[in-house]
Backbone as numpy.savetxt, mean C-alpha at the origin, in Angstrom:
# Nx Ny Nz CAx CAy CAz Cx Cy Cz
6.92 18.07 14.93 5.45 18.18 14.96 4.96 17.17 13.93
3.80 16.44 14.77 3.31 15.26 13.89 1.63 15.67 13.82
1.36 15.44 12.54 -0.11 15.77 12.13 -1.03 14.45 12.75
-2.13 14.51 13.11 -3.00 13.23 13.94 -3.46 12.61 12.83
-3.39 11.28 12.66 -4.08 10.55 11.80 -5.54 10.47 12.07
-6.31 10.69 11.41 -7.92 10.23 11.70 -8.41 8.93 11.86
-8.40 8.60 13.22 -8.51 7.04 13.52 -10.11 6.33 13.35
-10.96 7.50 12.60 -12.24 7.09 12.59 -12.36 6.63 11.14
-11.19 6.69 10.33 -11.64 6.71 8.66 -11.02 5.15 8.68
-10.13 4.37 9.14 -9.61 3.01 8.56 -11.12 2.18 9.47
-11.54 1.60 8.16 -12.75 0.82 8.75 -12.67 -0.74 8.15
-11.99 -0.95 6.92 -12.01 -2.03 5.96 -10.97 -2.90 6.54
-11.33 -4.17 6.76 -9.94 -5.10 7.06 -9.45 -5.58 6.06
-8.03 -5.17 6.00 -7.09 -5.69 4.81 -5.98 -6.48 5.17
-5.28 -7.31 4.41 -4.08 -8.06 4.40 -3.21 -7.54 3.22
-2.03 -7.15 3.80 -0.78 -6.64 2.89 0.05 -7.79 2.65
0.26 -8.00 1.51 1.56 -9.32 1.30 2.66 -8.74 0.36
3.72 -9.24 0.84 5.21 -8.62 0.21 5.37 -9.76 -0.42
5.68 -9.73 -1.97 6.20 -10.76 -2.92 7.46 -10.47 -3.38
8.23 -11.41 -3.53 9.54 -11.10 -4.12 10.67 -12.28 -3.93
11.85 -11.95 -4.26 12.94 -13.06 -3.92 13.86 -12.65 -3.09
14.55 -13.49 -2.03 15.06 -13.56 -1.17 16.51 -13.40 -1.56
17.37 -13.17 -0.69 18.84 -13.29 -0.97 19.42 -14.57 -1.77
19.01 -15.53 -1.41 18.96 -16.78 -2.25 18.59 -17.04 -3.52
17.69 -15.87 -4.10 16.74 -16.04 -5.11 15.66 -16.85 -5.02
15.09 -17.23 -3.91 14.02 -18.03 -3.62 12.53 -17.41 -3.90
11.60 -17.59 -4.49 10.49 -16.71 -4.18 9.92 -16.73 -2.72
9.34 -15.48 -2.45 9.04 -15.50 -0.77 7.85 -14.83 -1.01
6.72 -15.05 0.01 5.65 -14.09 0.19 5.39 -14.10 1.46
5.39 -12.67 2.15 5.40 -12.68 3.73 4.10 -11.54 3.79
3.19 -12.10 5.00 2.62 -11.01 5.21 2.93 -9.87 6.16
2.82 -8.61 5.70 3.77 -7.43 6.49 2.53 -6.49 7.14
1.31 -6.69 6.81 0.45 -5.90 7.64 -1.36 -6.68 7.65
-1.67 -6.72 8.84 -3.21 -7.07 8.90 -3.90 -6.47 9.77
-4.94 -5.42 9.42 -5.38 -4.55 10.06 -6.32 -3.79 9.21
-6.79 -2.98 9.84 -7.82 -1.78 9.28 -7.36 -0.82 8.48
-8.15 -0.51 7.43 -7.26 0.56 6.31 -8.53 1.24 5.92
-8.26 2.45 5.25 -8.95 3.40 4.31 -9.30 2.85 3.19
-10.17 2.45 2.43 -10.36 2.09 1.17 -11.19 2.99 0.25
-10.62 3.65 -0.79 -11.01 4.28 -1.83 -11.13 3.38 -3.30
-12.14 3.36 -3.57 -12.46 2.34 -4.89 -12.58 3.21 -6.07
-12.25 4.46 -5.99 -12.20 5.23 -7.15 -11.54 4.92 -8.13
-11.56 4.40 -9.37 -10.75 4.10 -10.57 -10.09 5.34 -10.99
-8.73 4.84 -11.53 -8.28 6.19 -12.05 -7.14 5.51 -13.37
-6.76 6.64 -13.97 -5.82 6.03 -15.16 -4.77 6.71 -14.82
-3.48 6.20 -15.07 -2.46 6.66 -15.23 -1.22 6.29 -16.08
-0.20 6.91 -16.37 0.87 6.27 -17.18 2.05 5.64 -16.42
2.58 4.46 -17.27 3.60 3.68 -16.50 4.85 4.11 -16.85
5.91 3.71 -16.55 7.21 3.93 -17.07 7.38 3.91 -18.43
6.71 3.01 -19.09 6.76 2.85 -20.43 5.98 3.61 -21.32
5.12 4.50 -20.42 4.21 5.47 -21.37 3.01 4.45 -21.75
2.67 3.55 -20.99 1.20 2.88 -21.18 0.42 3.31 -19.93
-1.00 3.24 -20.42 -2.03 3.64 -19.49 -2.44 2.53 -18.81
-2.55 2.71 -17.47 -2.84 1.70 -16.41 -4.03 2.18 -15.66
-4.77 1.06 -15.30 -6.26 1.52 -14.75 -6.00 1.11 -13.27
-6.12 1.96 -12.48 -5.75 1.78 -10.99 -7.54 1.55 -10.34
-7.51 0.51 -9.60 -9.08 -0.10 -9.19 -9.04 0.57 -7.82
-8.04 1.44 -7.14 -8.43 1.99 -5.66 -7.11 2.29 -5.20
-7.31 2.84 -4.16 -6.36 3.37 -3.04 -6.39 2.90 -1.77
-5.59 2.01 -0.94 -5.58 1.83 0.34 -4.59 2.81 1.17
-5.19 3.43 2.38 -4.22 4.13 3.24 -4.14 3.46 4.57
-2.82 3.58 4.92 -2.70 2.59 6.40 -1.77 3.57 7.08
-2.31 3.83 8.34 -1.50 4.67 9.22 0.01 4.33 9.65
0.90 5.38 9.24 2.14 4.96 9.69 2.98 4.27 8.59
4.13 3.76 8.65 5.06 2.91 7.79 4.81 1.53 8.45
4.58 0.56 7.24 4.15 -0.77 7.38 5.32 -1.39 7.16
6.37 -0.85 6.18 7.58 -1.79 5.89 8.61 -0.67 5.93
9.31 -0.21 7.11 10.26 1.01 6.89 11.61 0.45 5.96
11.69 1.40 5.32 13.02 1.33 4.92 13.06 0.46 3.29
12.02 -0.14 3.20 11.93 -0.92 2.12 10.87 -0.78 1.03
11.15 -1.19 0.01 9.80 -0.75 -1.16 9.24 -1.97 -0.90
7.51 -1.51 -1.03 6.85 -2.60 -1.05 6.08 -3.29 -2.35
6.25 -4.22 -2.52 5.77 -4.75 -3.72 4.81 -6.09 -3.42
3.87 -6.25 -4.29 3.04 -7.60 -4.01 1.56 -7.49 -3.85
0.73 -7.79 -2.96 -0.51 -7.43 -3.23 -1.28 -7.41 -1.87
-2.58 -6.70 -1.86 -3.53 -6.51 -0.86 -4.69 -7.48 -1.15
-4.93 -8.25 -0.04 -6.37 -8.72 0.08 -7.13 -8.37 0.79
-8.31 -7.91 0.06 -9.73 -7.36 0.89 -10.70 -8.28 0.89
-10.93 -8.94 1.88 -11.93 -10.06 1.83 -11.55 -11.21 0.94
-12.20 -11.57 0.21 -11.92 -12.68 -0.93 -11.07 -12.01 -2.12
-11.02 -10.72 -2.30 -10.31 -10.27 -3.40 -9.09 -9.77 -3.23
-8.12 -10.03 -4.22 -6.80 -10.01 -4.28 -6.48 -8.92 -5.41
-5.79 -8.00 -4.89 -5.48 -6.65 -5.78 -3.97 -6.49 -5.84
-3.23 -6.31 -6.85 -1.70 -6.07 -7.11 -1.51 -4.79 -6.59
-0.40 -4.40 -6.23 -0.03 -3.30 -5.78 0.68 -2.66 -6.77
0.17 -1.57 -7.64 1.11 -0.94 -8.45 1.94 0.25 -8.23
1.78 1.10 -7.16 3.01 1.94 -6.59 2.61 2.19 -5.22
3.37 3.09 -4.34 3.02 3.30 -3.07 3.65 4.87 -2.82
3.05 5.39 -1.70 3.37 6.72 -1.54 3.69 6.72 0.21
4.57 7.59 0.56 4.95 7.47 2.08 4.80 8.89 2.24
3.58 9.58 2.67 3.70 11.18 2.89 4.34 11.20 4.41
5.15 12.47 4.42 5.74 12.54 5.73 5.35 13.58 6.60
5.23 13.82 7.81 4.98 14.84 8.91 6.11 15.88 8.73
5.83 17.06 9.25 7.13 18.11 9.22 8.32 17.68 9.95
8.18 16.60 11.06 9.41 16.36 11.75 10.12 15.18 11.01
9.51 14.71 9.71 10.32 13.69 9.08 9.84 12.23 9.26
8.95 11.96 10.03 8.35 10.76 10.36 7.40 10.54 9.36
6.92 9.14 8.93 6.03 8.79 7.92 4.78 8.76 8.40
3.57 9.58 8.06 2.41 9.81 8.07 1.54 8.40 7.85
1.68 7.97 6.79 0.71 7.29 6.26 1.34 6.27 4.96
1.08 5.30 4.67 1.32 4.20 3.54 0.34 4.29 2.74
0.29 4.65 1.34 -0.52 4.82 0.66 -0.27 3.68 -0.64
-1.20 2.68 -0.95 -0.62 1.72 -1.76 -1.77 1.92 -2.89
-1.43 2.10 -4.24 -2.22 2.29 -5.22 -2.46 0.80 -5.88
-3.71 0.56 -6.24 -3.99 -0.93 -6.56 -4.48 -1.16 -8.02
-3.78 -1.94 -8.90 -4.12 -2.10 -9.94 -5.16 -3.10 -10.26
């Protein structure tokens, strides 16, 4: 059973870039998503792994899994603004498929 994703919510054009090193140790930047998303610009404060207070600047929700089986690290470009990805969530449907990709922005 899959829950329906609300198609009327994504209205903001975003580009999600993956940043990291490849198997040769070279720095790489790759566009992994270019399309519409839901953007919540409510700021939040969370503690990171070292117990430091981090201010999050927003949340981007995209339908489905944009990078299956791999961790997402990098940044999101919203218009001319570039925001780093702090963490990601992938909530699941009851049948085990990924419902959405949620990117918390720093």
